N, C-alpha and C positions, 0 to 999 in steps of 0.2 A: 406433445400430449394428447391422449384421446378422451380425456376427461378433465373437466374444469373443477376446481374447488373454489368455493367462496363462502365467507361467512356472513349469513345475514342476521345481525343482532346475535341472540344466543343459540340460533340455528345454523348448522353447516349444511351447505348444498353440494353435493356432489353430482355434477351433470354429465353424462355420457356425450362425447361429441366425435363419433366416427361415422360419418355419412356413409352411405344414405341411410341403414337401419341401425347405428350404433352397434355394430358388430361386436362381440367380446374378444377381440383380438389381443395378441400380448400386451400392446402398448396401452390399451383399454383396461385391462385386468391390473396391469402395474400400477396405474394411475388411480384407480379405485382404491386400491391398498395404501397407496402414498395419501390419498385423501382422507382415508379412515385413520391413518397415523397422526395426520395433523389436527382432526377433530377430537380424537381420543386424548391427545396431550395437551389441548387447550381446555383449561378448567372453565373459561367463560361459555364453552358450547355445552348444552344439556340435550341435544338431540340431533340427530342426522337425517337429512332427506336425500334419497337418490332419484334423479329422474332422467330423461333422455332429451336432448336438444332435436330441434327439427321434427321430422314427420313420425318418430318412433320413440318408443321406451328402449326397446332393444329388440332386435331379430334374432338374437341368439349368436351362434359361433360366426366368427369372420370368416367368410367363404374364400377370401383371398388367402387366408392362411391354411385352409384345408390341405391335408396330406403334406404338410411342412413341419419341420420340428418345432415351429413357433405355437403351432396349436396345443402341444402339450407341456411347453415349456412354463415354468413356475414364474410368477403365481399362476397356478392352474385355476380353473373356474371352480374347482372343489376347494382351493385353498381361499379364493375369494369370498366364497359363501360361508367358509368356516369363520373368516375375520368377521363378517357382517353378523352371524348367527352368535358368535361369542362376545360381541361388543357389549361393554358395560353400560353402554349409553344407547337408547332406543334407535332403531333404524327403521325409516318409513320408507317404502318405494311408493312413488307418485307416478302411477302407470297411465299413459295415453297412447291413443293411436294403434301401435303394434307392441305386442309382448309375447314373443314366441321363444321356444326352444330354450336356450341357456338363457335368455332374457327373462322368462317365466320362472327357470330354476333359481336364478339370482334373486328375484322378487320373492320367491317361497323362503329363501334364506332370511330374509328381513324379518323384523318383529311385527311390522304392521305394512297393511297394503292399502292404498286408496287409487282408485280409478275414475277416469272420465268414461262417460258413457260412449258405446260405439267403438272403444278399444277391442282390437282382435287378439283373443287369447288362445294360445295353441302350443302343444308339444308335438311339433310334425316331423320329428326324426324318422319315423317309420317309412316316411316318403323316400328316404335315403338309404332305406334298408338296415337302419339302426335303431337303437331306442335311446331315449334321454339318459345321458350318462353322467349328470351332476346331480343326481337325487331326485329328479322329476316323478320317477316311477314310485318313490317311497312318500315323497311329501304331498304330491298332488291327491291320493286318495284320502289323505288325512285333512284336507280342507274340503274337499268337494263330494267326498263319499266313494266308496269302492267302486258303484257302477258307472257314474258320471266319468270318474278319472279313468276307469278300464276304455269306455267309449271314446275318449277324447285321445288316449294314448295309441289306441290301436287304429284308430282312423286318421288321426293326426290333422282334423278339420277343425278350423278356427271357430270360436264361439264369441259372441258378443259380450262385452263385460257386464252390461246390464242384466243379460241373462243369468249370470253368476252372482247377482248382487245378493241374494238370499242365502249363499253359502258362506262358510268362514274364509273362502279366498281373500275377500276384500272386507275390510272394515267398514269402508263406506265408498259408495260409488256418487261421486261428486258431480252435480248438475253445472255448478258456476265455475269460477277460476279454480283450477286444480292446485297450483301452487299456493295460493292464498290458504285454501281449505287444508292444504298439508302443513304450513306453518302453524295453523290453528291447533291442528290435531297434534303437532308435534309437542307444542306447549301443553296440551292437555296430558299428554303422556309422559312428559318428561320426568315426572318423580315416581312414576309407577313401577314397583318393582314385586316380585321377580318379572324380567321381561318375558313375555310369552314366546315360546318356539314351536314352529310347526312339527318338529321331531316329537316333541312330547305328547302331541295329541295322539288319541288311541283311534284305530279305524274299527267302527263298530257296525257290523253288518251280521245280522241273524242268518244262519244258514249259509254262511259264506261258501262251504264246500261244495254246495249243489250248484251255486251260482257260478263258481269258478270252472266247475266241470262242464256245465252248460257253456259257458264263454269259450273254454277250451274247443269243445266240438264245433261250436259254430265257427270260430275263427280258423281252425284247421281246414274245414270245408271250403272257406271263402278266400283263403290267402295263396293257394294255387303253388307256385314254386317258390314262393318268399318266406324265409324262415322268421324274418322280424317280428310279424304281428303274434306269432304264437310265442316268441320270447317275451313280447311286451307283456303278454298275459302272466307268464311266468314271473316276471319282475314285479307287477303289479300286485300278484298274489302274495309275495314276501311281504308286502305292506301289512298284510292282515295275519300272515301266519309266522313271522319272525319277528326279532327285536329289530330296532331301526337300524343298529351298526350292522347288523348281519343281512339285513334286507339292501343296504347299500353296498356291502361287498358282493352280494349276489348280482345287483344291477351291473356293477362294474365288470364283473366277470363276463356277463353277457353281451354288454357292449363291446368289449374288446373281442369276443369271439366273432360278433357280426360285422364288425370293422373289418375283420380279414376275409370275410364270405365273398365269394365271386358275385353273388347277386347284391350285395351292398355296394362292391365296388362298380359293378354295372350301373347301377341307379345313380351313384356319384358321377360316373362318366357322363351319363345322360344329361344329369343336371347342369354340369359344366359346359357340356357341348353345346347345350341349346344356347346357353349365354355367350359362349365363343363364337357361335355361327354369325351373329350380327356384328361381328368386328372383322373388319378387312385391313391388312397391313396399310395398303395405300388410300383408305378412305378415313382420314381422322375423325374422332367422335364429333369434333366441333364443324364439321362439314356442315356447310348451309343446307337447309331443305326447303322444297317448295310447297306453299301450303295447298292442301286438299281439301276443299270444302265442297266440291260437288264430283261426282263420277258417271260415267256413261258406260253402257256395256252394249257391245254389239253382239246381238243373238240372244233370243229368249227360250232356248233350249234349256235341257237339263243342267248344261253347265253354266249357262249364261245367267239363269235364274238363281243358281246356287251362289253363283259369284256376286250377284246383287244383292243378296240376303246378308252375306257378311258385312256390306256396308251399311246397310239399313241398321243392322244389329249394333253397330258401332255409332248410330245417329248421324249418319253422312246420307244426304240425299242422292238417289240414282236414277237415272234415265235409261231405260232399255230400248234399244233401236232395234226394230225388224223390217223386213220389206214388205210382209203381208199382214193386214190387220187379224187375219183368222189365227196366224202363228203367234202375234203379240197377245190376242186374248186368251189364247191357251198357255201361253208362257206365264202371263199375269196370273190367271186363275190356279195354276199349279203352286205358284208363290203363296197365293192366299190360302191354298189347301194345307201347304206345309205349316204355315203360321196357325191355322186353326187347329191342326192336330198338336201342336206344342201347347196352344191355349187348353184344350180339352185335358191334357194331360196335368195341367196346372203348373205348367213349368213356364209359364207367361201370363202376365196380369192382362186384364182387358184393356186398360190404357197402354202398355208397352205393344199390344197388338195393334192398336188402332195406329199408334205412332210408328210402328215400322212398316205396316201395309201402306200408310200414307206417304212414306218416304220414297216408294218405289213407283215411279210413272213409266208410262210407255209413249213411244213416238214411232213415226214411219218416215221421219225426216232427219238426213244428216245435219241440216241447218239448224235444227232445234238443241242439238248437242254440242255445238260450237264453243259455247263458253265453259265447258265441263274441265276441270283441272286436271283429270285422269281419266283416259278413255281405256277400256280392255276389250279387245276383240276376242269373242268366243264363237268364231265360226268353223265350219267344216275344216279338217285337217288336210287342205290341200293347197299347195304354194299359189296356183293361179287364184283360187278364191281369196287368199290371204293379200295377193297383189292388188287386186280390184279394192279391198277394203282399205288398205294402207294408202293408196293413191288418193282416195277419196277423203280419207282423215286428215291427209297431209294437206289437201285444198281447202277443207272446212275449218280444222280446229284452229283456236286462238295460239298466238305465240306463247311459248312456255308452258303449253299443255304437256302432259307425259302421255306418249302412245305405246300401249303394252300389248302385248300378244300372248294369249294363253296356248301357244303351240306346245305340244309334248314331244316333238321330235324334229321339226323343220329348222332350217338353219335361219337363226335370227338375224345374222349380219346381211343376208340376203333380203330378208323383210325390210331391214331398217333403210336398206339401199332403195327401196320403192319410194322413199321420200326425201326431200329435201333438208330434213332434220334429224339425221340418224342419232344425233346425241340425245336427242329426246326420247328414243325407242329402247324399251326393255322387254325382258320376258317375264310374264307372271304365270307361271305353271301351277294352276290349282288342281287339285286332286279330288276326284268323285266320290261322293257327293260333297261339293265344294262348300256348302254351308256347314258340314260335320268335320271333314279331314282336316288335321292340324296344319299339314305340310303346305307351304308354298315355296316352290322352288322358282328363285329369281334368277333368271338368265341374263349375264351381263354380255354385252355385244362388244365388239372391237372399239366402237365409237360412243358407246353408253357414256353420259356425263357422269361425274363422281356425285354431283348434287341429285341426279336422278336416282341413282343407287341409292343413296343416303336416304332419300324421301321414301322410295318404296320399302326399304328395310324399317324404317319408322312406320309405315302405314300397316306393315305386316304384324307389328306388335299392337297396333291401334285395333286390328280386326281379329285378334288373338290366334294368329298364326305362328308357327315357327318358320321364320324366313330362313332359307339356306342359298347361299349364291353359287351358280354354277356358270362356267365358261361356256362357250359355244361349241357344240359338237352333237353329232346324230343322237337325239335320245337324252342329251344332257346327262345329269348323274344317274338318277333313278331308272329312267327305261333304256338307257344304254346298258345298264348292269342287267336289268330284268330280262333283257334279251337272251343274254348268255344261260340265264336260269331257266328260261322257256326251252332254249334249245336241248339243255339237259333233261329236262322233264320229258320233252318228245323222245330223246335217244331211249329214256328208261323205258317208255313204252314199248318201243320197238323191239327191246333186249329182254324183256319178260313181265313188265309191271302192268297192273291197271290203274286207271286215273285214282281210283279210290285208295289203293296202296299206298301211290306216291303223296296224295294229300295227307293220309293218316300218319305217315312217317313225320312230315314237318309238323303237323298240327300237333302231334305228341310232344314235340320239341317246344311248342308254345306259340307258333304262328296261328294269326288270326284264321287264315285259309291256306289250304294248298294251292298250286299252282292251278290246278284244273277247274277247282271251286272259283278262284279269282278270275279265270278266263270267262266262266259262265256268268259271274257277275257283271264283269265290265264290257262284255260282248265279244264273242270270238272273231266275229267279222272284221274289228278293228286290228286285230293281229294280222289277220288275214289279207287286209289291205295293205299294211306296212311290209308284210312279208313279200307281197307281189312286186312291190317298190325295190325290195332288197335283192329279189331274184335278178332284176336288171342291173342296179347298182354294183351289188357286191357278189358277183357270180362265184367268187371263190368260198363264200361262207355255206356249208351245208346246214340245212334243216331237216328233221323228221317231216315226212308228208303227212301223217296222221292228223294234224291239225286242218290241213287244207282238205283232205278227205272228209273230216267233219263238217266244214262249212260248205263243202259241195252237195253235202246230205241237208242243208239248210238248218243245221242245228247250231245256231248263234248263242244259245245261252238261255238264261231265265226269261228274256225277253220274247223267245220264241217258244218257251214251255219245254225246250230240250236243247242240250248242249253236250258236254262230256258226261253229264248226268241228265235223267228224266226229272220232270217236275211236275206236280198236280196244280191245277187252278188254285190260286189264292195260297198257296203252300211254297214257301222258299226253300224248304228242305230238299236236299241232293239225294236221289235215290239212284244207285248203281244201275247202269243200262247194259243189258245184254248186247243190244243192236251196237253199241259202240265198242264193246268188249270183243265181240265176235269181229269187227271191222279191224281192230287192233290186231288181233291174232292172224286173221287173213294177210294183214299188210306185212307182217314178219314173215310169213311164209312166202308170199311175193317177193320179198328182199332175199331170200335164201338164209334167213337168220334162225338159229335153233334157240327159241326162247329158253330162259334160265331162271332159278329163283334167285331173286335180288334181296339183300339184307335192307332193314330200315337205316342201318349205318351207312351203306353206301349211297342210299338215296339222299340222305341228309348231307354227306359230305360232298357229293356231286352237285347237289343244288346250290349250298352255301360257298363251296370253294370255287365255284364258277363265278358267283358275284365278287367274292373277295379278289381274285386274280383281275378281273375287269375294272374292279375299283383301283387297284394298284396301277393299272395303266393310266387312269383318270387322274390319279394324285400326280403322276411323275409327268404328266401333261400340263399340269397346273388348271385343269378343268375345275378341280375342288381345291379349296385352300388348304384343308387339314382332314386327317382321317376321320375326326369326330365329326364332321359336316356330313360325310357320307353315312355313317352311323347315324345322324339326326334325320337324314333323308328315309332310311330304312324304318327306324322306329317310329316315325310320325306320319309316313305316307304308304308303307307297304305292309304293315301288320308284323314286323318282325319283332320277336318276343323281347320284351323290355328287360327280362331278367338276365339276358344273355350280352346286353348292352350294345347290340347293332352287328353288323357282319364283320367290321374291323376288330371291335373289341373282342369278339367271338373267336376270330382267328388269333389274336395275341393270346387268349385264355388258352386255347389248345395248344399254342406254341408254333411259329411260323415254319420251323424246320420240320414239324409233323404234318403241316398243311401240304409242304412241297412234297414230302415223301408221298403222301396219299396221291398227289396230282401225278407224279411218276408212275404209280401203279396204274391210275386210269389211262395214262397216255399209251399204255400197252393195249388198250381197248380198241373198239371199232372206230372211233372218231377220236383218235389220239391227238389230232391237230388242235382240238380245242384246248389241251391240257399244257401248253408251252407256258412257263410261268413268266409273269410280268418281270422285266429286270430290276425293278423296285423290290419286288416280293422275294426274288432269289438273292439279291443283295442283302436285306434285312436278315433273311433266314440263316444265311452263310455267317453273318456277324453277330448273330444270337440276340437280335434286336427286335422291336415291336413297332407298330404302326403309330400307337398312340403314347 
């Protein structure tokens, strides 16, 4: 049973017991209805209290049952709420900790509601591309008012219960013992008739037409490609413009429409993908972890400083090691300035500012970091430099310390073999700026111990990162794929595009940045350095020389004020460059290529399908555990548009046979060798299957 029934004298208590958040799965819904039957059939019971065990009243739908028949099996949440609302004995919700989604809709179906202070109250369905589907859009406006309800439902943001104390949502916000207060309240209202129902309250909002129109305009402008926020407005509008039952019908119709939308499916895919990423088939949930009470970072540059901030933000002390005092001072000053900017914006209190800055200290001595539980190397991306660092770490670090490398492309197994403890070595590839970007690519070496992997997966959550595990290969998941994307971007320039046209085509789809703006931000010299290595190691792979010609002109991007685009001092806006465009046209002529007009569709397909094809190789080789892991890498680290669900989900949506057909067309072009379908992609397309 996922809910317990108990009689406390004349009061029946139904306690939801479905950890961790008392999700309203089939067994829980069934147990609530059975508990209600027992209470209603017992003449000694005069009132019923519903509450949640553990750390939640209820977090809403049970995510384990999402997309399964159980989610809609009877008794549905609608049925459960009807049972509560139509009860001839008063039903009181005793709310604490978390009351969200279906949990709040359940509470709104009760006759009375009491809450502890600090309980998080929300209808967050919009974040999954849907809207509250069990009366939330109709009942919430009736108790908190049209404006507040609309804001809560369109944003999905939680509000602390005490901030809603003056609304009709709660009969009381209880400072002391919640259950004692609930029993006292239940006895007080036991004989009250008729029982109050939220559905009977009228939404009173003068001039609501103007407010709703303003809301539609605002939400339309802000919701981008997502349909759910605007549908939320329509559903909430029904609470004021229609009879309750008609509003409920509209809510249901809109809910079912949204559930079928690609955007909602993409958001749900990302939601589950993030949770799945931390699970590995051969690393059980109960794998012991190593305590991480202190961290050291080697290198006080942009990356090292950003990495250090993540740990300070989580309350973990960090030492930054540099070779020279000047570099250390500069790095610490940059960190301080970053925190000062956050303080000025009001996103940090003075107390937190001092605490975080105080947690980061500097040193010039390896001996001083010897007792750190975790050390992360963030030095120059060169195997010789990494070798020096890891040999030194092996020499000085205490036994049991985790030795991590922030390498983005180099062979982690080789790095691990520079030490006598390869089992303690792991890759922690942060993305720049490291204190902002959500992705942490966790690279598992051949000899990395399971407890090291489990520890880093746990720490990634603590520092609020999405940790995705990759095996060892050149570039791991993200950078190995982006190389193919960058190659196609270069070929598109040779064949007829400008950087601006390529960037605009993918930005129109929803990418945060196109490949050329991204190159200018990251620094074109980084890609140049990697390509020079590739020319020696993999001479069979062809690249457009346009990027090399750009770097030979000293145009490394924003940091030099010129890259694929021109930049003005103090202005990060990318301005098309006639110098670059002339260089590209001349290069095409030198190659004997007649430039042609290229459609946005071709640009998007060539860029995305090159990612998808490489990802299929990565999956087949076991570098990534599952397709959704690859989507998480691209959604959280590379600005892939969320509403498309990531490259693999996007390919599934287009249809893998269509992807393979388009690739066959591009294989007839100048660089046809890049379009050989990965065996996994070809096989899935042939069988009419999907990646996810």
